[in-house]
C-alpha positions as CSV (number, residue, x, y, z in Angstrom):
1,X,-1.2,-10.7,-25.7
2,X,1.5,-8.5,-24.2
3,X,1.0,-9.1,-20.4
4,X,4.3,-8.9,-18.6
5,X,5.7,-9.1,-15.0
6,X,4.3,-6.1,-13.0
7,X,6.2,-5.0,-10.0
8,X,4.0,-2.2,-9.1
9,X,3.5,-1.3,-5.4
10,X,-0.2,-0.8,-5.8
11,X,-2.5,-1.0,-7.5
12,X,-0.6,-4.2,-8.0
13,X,-0.8,-7.2,-10.2
14,X,-3.6,-9.5,-9.7
15,X,-3.5,-13.4,-10.2
16,X,-3.9,-14.1,-13.9
17,X,-6.3,-16.8,-13.3
18,X,-8.5,-14.5,-11.4
19,X,-8.4,-11.9,-14.2
20,X,-9.4,-14.5,-16.7
21,X,-12.3,-15.8,-14.7
22,X,-13.5,-12.1,-14.3
23,X,-13.1,-11.5,-18.0
24,X,-15.2,-14.8,-18.7
25,X,-17.9,-13.6,-16.3
26,X,-18.0,-9.9,-17.0
27,X,-21.0,-9.9,-19.3
28,X,-23.1,-12.4,-17.4
29,X,-22.3,-13.7,-14.0
30,X,-23.6,-16.8,-12.3
31,X,-26.7,-17.1,-14.5
32,X,-28.0,-13.7,-13.4
33,X,-28.3,-12.6,-17.1
34,X,-26.4,-9.4,-16.0
35,X,-22.8,-8.5,-15.0
36,X,-22.1,-8.8,-11.3
37,X,-21.6,-5.0,-11.4
38,X,-25.1,-4.5,-12.4
39,X,-27.1,-6.7,-10.0
40,X,-28.6,-5.4,-6.7
41,X,-26.2,-5.5,-3.8
42,X,-29.3,-6.4,-1.8
43,X,-30.5,-9.3,-4.0
44,X,-30.0,-12.8,-2.9
45,X,-27.4,-13.5,-5.6
46,X,-25.0,-10.8,-4.4
47,X,-25.8,-11.5,-0.7
48,X,-24.6,-15.1,-1.3
49,X,-21.4,-14.0,-3.0
50,X,-20.7,-11.6,-0.2
51,X,-21.3,-14.2,2.5
52,X,-19.1,-16.7,0.8
53,X,-16.2,-14.2,0.3
54,X,-16.3,-13.4,4.1
55,X,-16.4,-17.2,4.9
56,X,-13.3,-17.8,2.7
57,X,-11.5,-14.9,4.3
58,X,-12.3,-16.1,7.8
59,X,-11.0,-19.5,7.0
60,X,-7.8,-18.3,5.4
61,X,-6.9,-16.0,8.3
62,X,-8.6,-18.3,11.1
63,X,-10.6,-15.1,12.1
64,X,-12.0,-15.7,15.7
65,X,-15.9,-15.8,16.0
66,X,-15.7,-12.5,18.1
67,X,-14.4,-10.5,15.3
68,X,-16.5,-8.8,12.6
69,X,-15.3,-8.7,9.0
70,X,-16.2,-5.5,7.0
71,X,-16.0,-4.7,3.3
72,X,-15.8,-1.0,3.1
73,X,-14.6,1.9,1.0
74,X,-12.5,4.8,1.2
75,X,-8.9,3.4,0.9
76,X,-6.8,2.7,4.0
77,X,-5.9,6.5,4.1
78,X,-9.7,7.3,5.1
79,X,-9.3,4.9,8.0
80,X,-6.3,6.8,9.4
81,X,-8.9,9.3,10.6
82,X,-11.8,6.9,11.0
83,X,-10.1,4.9,13.6
84,X,-9.5,7.5,16.1
85,X,-13.0,8.9,15.5
86,X,-14.4,5.6,16.5
87,X,-12.1,4.3,19.2
88,X,-10.7,7.4,21.2
89,X,-12.5,10.0,23.2
90,X,-11.5,13.6,22.5
91,X,-8.2,14.3,24.3
92,X,-7.5,10.7,24.8
93,X,-4.0,9.5,24.0
94,X,-3.1,6.8,21.3
95,X,0.3,5.5,20.8
96,X,1.8,5.3,17.2
97,X,4.9,3.5,16.2
98,X,6.7,5.1,13.2
99,X,8.4,2.8,10.9
100,X,8.0,4.6,7.6
101,X,6.0,7.0,5.5
102,X,2.7,5.2,5.9
103,X,2.8,5.2,9.8
104,X,3.8,8.7,9.7
105,X,0.8,9.7,7.6
106,X,-1.5,7.5,9.9
107,X,-0.3,9.6,12.8
108,X,-0.6,12.9,11.1
109,X,-4.3,12.1,10.0
110,X,-5.2,11.0,13.5
111,X,-3.9,14.2,15.3
112,X,-7.2,16.2,15.0
113,X,-9.1,13.4,16.8
114,X,-6.8,12.0,19.4
115,X,-3.7,13.0,21.3
116,X,-1.1,11.3,19.2
117,X,1.9,10.0,21.1
118,X,4.9,8.7,19.3
119,X,5.9,5.7,21.4
120,X,8.7,4.7,19.1
121,X,10.3,5.8,15.7
122,X,13.1,4.8,13.5
123,X,12.9,8.2,11.6
124,X,16.5,8.9,12.8
125,X,17.9,6.2,10.7
126,X,15.7,6.9,7.7
127,X,13.3,4.1,8.5
128,X,15.8,1.3,7.8
129,X,14.7,-0.7,10.8
130,X,12.0,-1.7,13.3
131,X,12.6,0.1,16.7
132,X,13.4,-2.6,19.2
133,X,10.2,-3.5,21.3
134,X,12.3,-2.9,24.6
135,X,12.7,0.7,23.6
136,X,9.0,1.4,23.0
137,X,7.5,3.9,25.4
138,X,3.9,2.7,25.6
139,X,1.1,4.2,27.7
140,X,-1.0,1.7,29.4
141,X,-3.9,4.0,29.4
142,X,-3.8,4.7,25.7
143,X,-6.8,4.2,23.6
144,X,-4.9,1.8,21.3
145,X,-1.4,1.2,19.8
146,X,-1.2,1.7,16.0
147,X,1.5,0.0,13.8
148,X,2.1,-0.5,10.2
149,X,3.3,-4.1,9.8
150,X,4.8,-3.5,6.4
151,X,6.0,-0.2,4.9
152,X,5.8,-0.3,1.0
153,X,8.0,2.8,0.4
154,X,11.0,1.9,2.6
155,X,10.7,-1.9,2.4
156,X,10.5,-2.5,6.2
157,X,8.4,-5.3,7.8
158,X,7.6,-6.6,11.3
159,X,8.3,-10.4,11.3
160,X,6.4,-10.8,14.5
161,X,3.4,-9.2,16.4
162,X,4.5,-7.0,19.2
163,X,3.0,-7.6,22.6
164,X,1.5,-4.3,23.7
165,X,-0.2,-5.5,26.9
166,X,-3.9,-5.0,27.4
167,X,-4.1,-1.9,25.1
168,X,-5.9,-2.7,21.7
169,X,-3.4,-3.2,18.9
170,X,-4.4,-1.7,15.5
171,X,-2.5,-2.7,12.4
172,X,-2.6,-1.4,8.7
173,X,-1.9,-4.7,7.0
174,X,-2.7,-3.3,3.5
175,X,0.6,-4.6,2.0
176,X,1.1,-7.9,4.1
177,X,-2.4,-9.4,4.5
178,X,-2.7,-12.9,2.9
179,X,1.1,-13.2,2.5
180,X,1.7,-15.3,5.5
181,X,-0.3,-16.6,8.5
182,X,-1.6,-14.0,10.8
183,X,-2.7,-14.3,14.4
184,X,-5.7,-11.9,14.2
185,X,-6.4,-12.5,18.0
186,X,-3.4,-10.5,18.8
187,X,-5.1,-7.3,17.4
188,X,-8.0,-5.2,18.2
189,X,-8.5,-4.2,14.7
190,X,-6.9,-4.9,11.3
191,X,-7.4,-2.8,8.1
192,X,-6.2,-3.3,4.5
193,X,-6.6,-1.4,1.4
194,X,-7.2,-4.1,-1.2
195,X,-4.9,-3.1,-4.0
196,X,-1.8,-5.2,-3.0
197,X,-3.0,-8.8,-2.1
198,X,-6.8,-8.7,-2.1
199,X,-8.2,-7.1,-5.3
200,X,-8.6,-3.8,-7.0
201,X,-8.4,-0.4,-5.4
202,X,-11.6,1.1,-3.8
203,X,-12.1,-1.7,-1.4
204,X,-11.0,-1.9,2.3
205,X,-11.2,-4.9,4.5
206,X,-11.6,-4.2,8.3
207,X,-11.4,-7.0,10.9
208,X,-12.5,-5.7,14.2
209,X,-13.1,-7.3,17.6
210,X,-16.7,-7.0,19.0
211,X,-15.8,-5.2,22.1
212,X,-14.1,-2.4,20.3
213,X,-17.4,-1.8,18.3
214,X,-18.9,-0.9,21.6
215,X,-16.7,2.2,21.8
216,X,-18.0,3.7,18.6
217,X,-19.7,7.0,19.5
218,X,-23.3,7.8,18.4
219,X,-22.5,11.4,17.5
220,X,-20.3,10.7,14.4
221,X,-21.8,10.2,10.9
222,X,-23.2,6.7,10.4
223,X,-21.2,6.3,7.2
224,X,-17.9,6.7,9.4
225,X,-19.1,4.5,12.3
226,X,-17.8,1.0,12.2
227,X,-20.6,-0.4,14.6
228,X,-23.1,0.8,12.1
229,X,-21.4,-0.9,9.1
230,X,-21.1,-4.1,11.2
231,X,-24.8,-3.9,12.1
232,X,-25.7,-3.6,8.4
233,X,-23.4,-6.3,7.2
234,X,-21.2,-3.8,5.3
235,X,-24.4,-2.7,3.4
236,X,-25.0,0.5,5.0
237,X,-24.5,2.2,1.7
238,X,-24.0,0.6,-1.8
239,X,-20.7,-1.2,-1.5
240,X,-18.1,-1.6,-4.0
241,X,-19.6,-4.7,-5.5
242,X,-16.9,-5.3,-8.3
243,X,-14.2,-5.0,-5.7
244,X,-16.0,-7.4,-3.4
245,X,-16.6,-9.9,-6.2
246,X,-12.9,-9.8,-7.2
247,X,-11.8,-10.0,-3.7
248,X,-13.8,-13.2,-3.4
249,X,-12.1,-14.7,-6.5
250,X,-8.7,-13.9,-5.0
251,X,-9.6,-15.6,-1.7
252,X,-10.6,-18.7,-3.8
253,X,-7.3,-18.4,-5.6
254,X,-5.2,-18.3,-2.4
255,X,-7.1,-21.3,-1.0
256,X,-6.3,-23.2,-4.3
257,X,-2.5,-22.4,-3.8
258,X,-2.7,-24.1,-0.4
259,X,-3.7,-21.1,1.7
260,X,-1.6,-18.5,3.6
261,X,1.0,-21.0,4.8
262,X,1.8,-22.1,1.2
263,X,1.8,-18.4,0.2
264,X,4.4,-17.7,3.0
265,X,6.7,-20.4,1.6
266,X,6.4,-18.9,-1.8
267,X,7.0,-15.3,-0.7
268,X,9.9,-16.3,1.5
269,X,11.6,-18.0,-1.5
270,X,11.0,-15.0,-3.7
271,X,12.3,-12.5,-1.2
272,X,15.4,-14.7,-0.4
273,X,16.1,-15.1,-4.2
274,X,16.2,-11.4,-4.7
275,X,17.9,-10.2,-1.5
276,X,20.6,-12.9,-1.9
277,X,21.5,-11.6,-5.3
278,X,21.4,-8.0,-4.3
279,X,23.7,-8.7,-1.3
280,X,26.2,-10.7,-3.3
281,X,26.1,-8.7,-6.4
282,X,28.6,-6.0,-5.2
283,X,26.6,-3.7,-7.5
284,X,23.2,-3.2,-6.1
285,X,22.3,-2.2,-2.5
286,X,19.4,-2.7,-0.1
287,X,19.2,0.0,2.7
288,X,17.2,-2.0,5.2
289,X,18.6,-3.8,8.2
290,X,18.4,-7.4,7.5
291,X,16.1,-8.4,10.3
292,X,13.4,-6.0,9.1
293,X,13.5,-6.5,5.3
294,X,10.1,-6.8,3.6
295,X,9.0,-9.9,1.9
296,X,6.6,-7.7,-0.3
297,X,8.6,-4.7,-1.2
298,X,12.3,-4.7,-2.1
299,X,13.9,-1.4,-2.6
300,X,17.4,-1.3,-4.2
301,X,19.8,1.2,-5.6
302,X,22.4,1.2,-8.4
303,X,26.0,2.4,-8.0
304,X,25.2,5.7,-9.8
305,X,22.0,7.7,-10.1
306,X,22.6,8.4,-13.7
307,X,22.2,4.7,-14.3
308,X,18.5,4.6,-13.0
309,X,16.9,5.9,-16.3
310,X,18.6,3.4,-18.6
311,X,17.9,0.6,-16.0
312,X,14.2,1.4,-16.0
313,X,14.0,1.8,-19.8
314,X,15.8,-1.5,-20.4
315,X,13.7,-3.4,-17.7
316,X,10.6,-2.3,-19.4
317,X,11.8,-3.4,-22.8
318,X,12.5,-6.8,-21.1
319,X,9.0,-7.0,-19.7
320,X,9.7,-6.0,-16.2
321,X,7.3,-3.2,-15.4
322,X,6.8,-0.4,-12.6
323,X,10.4,-0.9,-11.0
324,X,10.8,2.8,-10.2
325,X,11.2,3.5,-6.5
326,X,8.9,5.9,-4.8
327,X,9.5,9.5,-5.6
328,X,10.5,10.4,-2.0
329,X,13.3,7.9,-1.9
330,X,14.4,7.3,-5.5
331,X,16.1,4.2,-6.7
332,X,14.3,1.1,-7.5
333,X,11.5,-1.0,-5.9
334,X,10.3,-4.4,-6.7
335,X,6.9,-5.3,-5.2
336,X,6.7,-9.1,-5.0
337,X,3.1,-9.6,-3.7
338,X,1.2,-13.0,-3.8
339,X,0.5,-12.7,-7.4
340,X,4.0,-12.3,-8.5
341,X,5.4,-15.8,-9.4
342,X,8.8,-17.0,-8.7
343,X,9.6,-16.9,-12.4
344,X,9.0,-13.1,-12.4
345,X,11.7,-12.6,-9.7
346,X,14.1,-14.9,-11.5
347,X,13.6,-12.9,-14.6
348,X,14.3,-9.7,-12.8
349,X,17.4,-11.2,-11.2
350,X,18.7,-12.4,-14.6
351,X,18.1,-8.8,-16.1
352,X,19.9,-7.2,-13.0
353,X,22.9,-9.5,-13.6
354,X,23.0,-8.7,-17.3
355,X,22.7,-5.0,-16.6
356,X,25.4,-5.0,-14.0
357,X,27.8,-6.9,-16.3
358,X,27.2,-4.3,-19.1
359,X,27.4,-1.2,-16.9
360,X,29.7,-2.3,-14.2
């Protein structure tokens, strides 16, 4: 077996124990005499699986009873447009806080359906920080305020939940969900593509407050209507049964690790280990303001760009995969989601030390 440490930003590493269980159950699941991918999504066996996955997620995140949990499709990018379609009237304003490439894309995709208003942005400093909350220009009559609590490309993360008054707060938590405790009640809606901390790509988890579902208009296609999906228990169409099954296994795994509080301690330790070395190395640099550094995605640069290719080649040979930075910013990026053990981060730091010594 040649499995190595995978630092990919997404699709990202899954817990090895989850993959082993899925492998063992692939041909026949739970006495069904068929794979979980082959049984009816409306059969009692899969319904039980789906309900258990939802219960586990609700327990992990302490989701209040007045929120629906949906297991949908389309990737988080589809929901950039689906959110304004459901929660804003034509011509109504919505506030967007820009902290990186993904919040930029969310605002761009929303523009045909809502009057997008940039309430705050750190674009002027190349998204190296979170705009101070005191400087946000929020409209109290806005349909909602949209934030991206963790930006995977630039490695910028909110470390608290902003107070936006009585306007519903909407958050794309694709790359931070399950990494630490989360006060769901501070949000009107949360959405997360699965391929970071939940499971495989192709699944999106949406957590939405009941009163917001009352806004969903009747004149949009049912398949895009959150209220319709909620009424059908996420079974309006055939769901991503494989993704839902794997998500359920990941929820069990997180619970077995001690829940999100335990994950937070592990993730804090991993991030501190890596940032402390980068800052003290005198060789590598991280461009993000310290107060806004991501626990999940750590970008860094080498002293000279011509060192990038040999660094990546040698890292892969050492069993450290997918460290190349996003094409828009270059450099390196280590994504250290829940499934990355501390030993993987330690192995990366040891390699970085050796590379710096040999190429200093």
